[in-house]
MIROBA-158460 format. One record per residue (C-alpha): residue in three letters; x, z, y. Coordinates in steps of 0.1 Angstrom, whole numbers, padded with zeros to 4 digits, always signed. Example, Ala and Ser with C-alpha at 12.3 -4.5 7.8 and 13.67 -1.06 7.14 Angstrom:
2
ALA+0123+0078-0045/SER+0137+0071-0011/
***
This chain:
301
UNK+0785+1032+0707/UNK+0783+0994+0711/UNK+0805+0965+0722/UNK+0792+0944+0751/UNK+0771+0914+0741/UNK+0786+0880+0750/UNK+0753+0871+0765/UNK+0749+0903+0786/UNK+0752+0901+0824/UNK+0787+0911+0835/UNK+0791+0944+0854/UNK+0824+0951+0872/UNK+0835+0977+0897/UNK+0861+0985+0923/UNK+0870+1022+0923/UNK+0895+1032+0951/UNK+0906+1067+0960/UNK+0902+1076+0997/UNK+0937+1089+1001/UNK+0950+1063+1026/UNK+0943+1028+1040/UNK+0938+0999+1017/UNK+0964+0972+1014/UNK+0966+0936+1001/UNK+0968+0948+0965/UNK+0935+0967+0969/UNK+0920+0935+0984/UNK+0930+0915+0954/UNK+0916+0941+0930/UNK+0883+0942+0948/UNK+0880+0904+0952/UNK+0890+0899+0916/UNK+0862+0922+0903/UNK+0836+0910+0928/UNK+0842+0873+0921/UNK+0840+0877+0884/UNK+0806+0894+0887/UNK+0794+0870+0914/UNK+0803+0839+0894/UNK+0784+0852+0864/UNK+0754+0863+0884/UNK+0763+0899+0875/UNK+0766+0932+0892/UNK+0795+0946+0913/UNK+0798+0984+0919/UNK+0818+1003+0945/UNK+0828+1037+0933/UNK+0847+1063+0954/UNK+0871+1083+0932/UNK+0874+1114+0953/UNK+0879+1142+0928/UNK+0911+1154+0945/UNK+0899+1174+0975/UNK+0935+1180+0987/UNK+0942+1144+0994/UNK+0909+1126+0998/UNK+0896+1122+1034/UNK+0862+1110+1048/UNK+0879+1088+1073/UNK+0897+1069+1045/UNK+0864+1063+1027/UNK+0850+1049+1060/UNK+0880+1026+1062/UNK+0874+1014+1026/UNK+0838+1004+1034/UNK+0849+0988+1067/UNK+0876+0968+1050/UNK+0854+0956+1021/UNK+0826+0946+1046/UNK+0851+0927+1066/UNK+0862+0908+1035/UNK+0825+0898+1030/UNK+0819+0918+0998/UNK+0786+0935+0989/UNK+0778+0959+0961/UNK+0750+0978+0944/UNK+0736+1008+0961/UNK+0740+1037+0960/UNK+0778+1041+0960/UNK+0788+1065+0932/UNK+0811+1093+0945/UNK+0829+1113+0918/UNK+0827+1145+0939/UNK+0789+1143+0936/UNK+0790+1138+0898/UNK+0806+1170+0885/UNK+0776+1179+0864/UNK+0782+1146+0844/UNK+0818+1156+0837/UNK+0808+1191+0828/UNK+0783+1178+0803/UNK+0811+1156+0787/UNK+0834+1186+0785/UNK+0807+1207+0769/UNK+0802+1180+0742/UNK+0839+1179+0735/UNK+0840+1217+0734/UNK+0811+1219+0709/UNK+0832+1196+0687/UNK+0861+1221+0690/UNK+0884+1195+0705/UNK+0893+1214+0737/UNK+0915+1244+0743/UNK+0926+1263+0774/UNK+0963+1259+0785/UNK+0978+1285+0807/UNK+1012+1269+0810/UNK+1028+1261+0843/UNK+1049+1229+0848/UNK+1079+1251+0846/UNK+1068+1265+0812/UNK+1062+1230+0798/UNK+1096+1217+0811/UNK+1114+1247+0796/UNK+1097+1242+0762/UNK+1106+1205+0762/UNK+1142+1213+0771/UNK+1144+1238+0743/UNK+1131+1212+0719/UNK+1160+1190+0727/UNK+1136+1163+0740/UNK+1130+1149+0706/UNK+1117+1114+0705/UNK+1082+1125+0694/UNK+1080+1145+0726/UNK+1087+1116+0749/UNK+1056+1101+0766/UNK+1046+1065+0769/UNK+1055+1061+0805/UNK+1085+1067+0827/UNK+1092+1103+0836/UNK+1065+1116+0813/UNK+1068+1140+0784/UNK+1042+1149+0758/UNK+1029+1185+0761/UNK+1046+1205+0733/UNK+1015+1225+0724/UNK+1026+1259+0737/UNK+0990+1272+0740/UNK+0974+1252+0712/UNK+0980+1280+0686/UNK+0966+1309+0708/UNK+0939+1327+0689/UNK+0903+1329+0704/UNK+0906+1365+0714/UNK+0938+1359+0734/UNK+0923+1329+0751/UNK+0891+1348+0760/UNK+0911+1378+0774/UNK+0933+1356+0795/UNK+0904+1337+0809/UNK+0885+1369+0816/UNK+0916+1381+0834/UNK+0913+1352+0858/UNK+0945+1334+0847/UNK+0946+1298+0859/UNK+0943+1273+0831/UNK+0936+1237+0822/UNK+0915+1223+0795/UNK+0934+1201+0771/UNK+0922+1177+0744/UNK+0935+1186+0709/UNK+0948+1151+0703/UNK+0955+1155+0665/UNK+0919+1167+0659/UNK+0904+1142+0683/UNK+0921+1111+0667/UNK+0913+1123+0632/UNK+0877+1126+0642/UNK+0875+1092+0659/UNK+0896+1073+0634/UNK+0914+1040+0641/UNK+0903+1024+0674/UNK+0909+0990+0691/UNK+0901+0976+0725/UNK+0901+0941+0740/UNK+0920+0930+0770/UNK+0911+0895+0784/UNK+0946+0888+0794/UNK+0965+0902+0764/UNK+0939+0901+0735/UNK+0930+0927+0709/UNK+0949+0960+0712/UNK+0953+0990+0689/UNK+0946+1022+0707/UNK+0975+1047+0706/UNK+0962+1078+0725/UNK+0985+1100+0704/UNK+1014+1088+0724/UNK+1001+1109+0753/UNK+0997+1142+0734/UNK+0972+1168+0744/UNK+0961+1154+0777/UNK+0945+1175+0804/UNK+0908+1168+0809/UNK+0901+1195+0836/UNK+0917+1222+0856/UNK+0904+1253+0873/UNK+0908+1238+0908/UNK+0896+1203+0898/UNK+0868+1202+0873/UNK+0877+1168+0858/UNK+0907+1146+0852/UNK+0910+1109+0861/UNK+0908+1100+0824/UNK+0875+1118+0818/UNK+0859+1109+0851/UNK+0867+1072+0849/UNK+0854+1070+0813/UNK+0821+1088+0821/UNK+0816+1068+0853/UNK+0821+1034+0837/UNK+0796+1042+0810/UNK+0771+1057+0835/UNK+0773+1025+0857/UNK+0771+1002+0827/UNK+0804+0986+0835/UNK+0810+0958+0809/UNK+0844+0946+0823/UNK+0870+0970+0837/UNK+0895+0953+0859/UNK+0926+0971+0871/UNK+0964+0970+0873/UNK+0988+0969+0844/UNK+1001+1003+0855/UNK+0970+1017+0837/UNK+0973+0996+0806/UNK+0986+1024+0784/UNK+0960+1048+0797/UNK+0933+1026+0782/UNK+0940+1041+0748/UNK+0929+1076+0761/UNK+0897+1061+0776/UNK+0889+1043+0744/UNK+0893+1076+0724/UNK+0870+1094+0749/UNK+0844+1067+0745/UNK+0844+1071+0708/UNK+0842+1109+0709/UNK+0814+1109+0736/UNK+0795+1080+0719/UNK+0798+1057+0750/UNK+0795+1019+0751/UNK+0828+1001+0750/UNK+0836+0975+0778/UNK+0862+0948+0779/UNK+0893+0952+0801/UNK+0914+0929+0822/UNK+0947+0943+0834/UNK+0963+0923+0862/UNK+0999+0924+0875/UNK+1007+0947+0904/UNK+1013+0931+0937/UNK+1047+0935+0954/UNK+1063+0929+0988/UNK+1090+0903+0995/UNK+1116+0927+0981/UNK+1098+0930+0948/UNK+1086+0966+0955/UNK+1051+0975+0944/UNK+1027+0977+0974/UNK+1017+1013+0983/UNK+0994+1028+1009/UNK+1024+1037+1030/UNK+1032+1000+1035/UNK+1016+0997+1070/UNK+1024+0960+1073/UNK+1002+0952+1043/UNK+0972+0974+1052/UNK+0940+0955+1057/UNK+0934+0973+1089/UNK+0967+0961+1103/UNK+0960+0925+1092/UNK+0926+0927+1109/UNK+0940+0940+1141/UNK+0966+0912+1141/UNK+0938+0887+1139/UNK+0940+0877+1102/UNK+0909+0858+1091/UNK+0893+0874+1060/UNK+0893+0839+1043/UNK+0931+0841+1044/UNK+0933+0873+1023/UNK+0922+0857+0991/UNK+0949+0830+0993/UNK+0975+0857+1002/UNK+0965+0877+0972/UNK+0967+0847+0949/UNK+1003+0840+0961/UNK+1012+0876+0956/UNK+0998+0879+0921/UNK+1016+0847+0911/UNK+1049+0862+0924/UNK+1042+0894+0906/UNK+1035+0875+0874/UNK+1066+0855+0877/UNK+1047+0822+0882/UNK+1066+0797+0904/UNK+1046+0779+0930/UNK+1014+0798+0925/UNK+0986+0789+0949/
***
């Protein structure tokens, strides 16, 4: 794998999920990525992250394209849709399986919660984010015969990454964030993450890593809520021998009460702003003010 060349043309992307209407925060993310590429004479991709069939809707994808067009953005064609790239994710999973880094997990959420409770919620079982706990490895020690029998019996299962084996194989890893500098990857904090389930053939972590490499993305721009997850993506890049981009994590936008913007915030949707007569040129200035507020910068403009 290789680090991006300083002289290479920048490639960015905006990758929304079509699960609702876009709001001002999405506009900032899209404009931020688009302008970085445009200023450098680079490439901007639009990717639709629609791996969740239960929540994704065609009408929301249509709304995304309509909103971005209204903002004056353009992007490389064709649009990459994750639902059409399952073979790519299957190939990545197959490579990890050949390295003996995957195992089937038959646990329900209730099973995992009970095991963690029995463990006394030891510090090493506490995940890196709020309300998260590291999987305690209930199915990791199952023998091959038991695994095969349970799969043949049709028992629902997920595919987990054997984190200890994976990090040992990859060795120490770092990654670079343009806002916060050089970072040491700590994927072990997440434990044996799920990379696929029976009902959804890939996870966000696997899909986004494979997609960014396939599209030649050299700079990943996204919110700080995904900062910790970058360690998982850096590990997957190493295991799958993929090129390593830079990252730039930006503060999340908030409303006047300091609450993070969400798709349910009707007043902040781009559709509502457009219907109220907002000029697209005003959106960038609004986003800048919001990002300054979220970052704690007084008088940002």
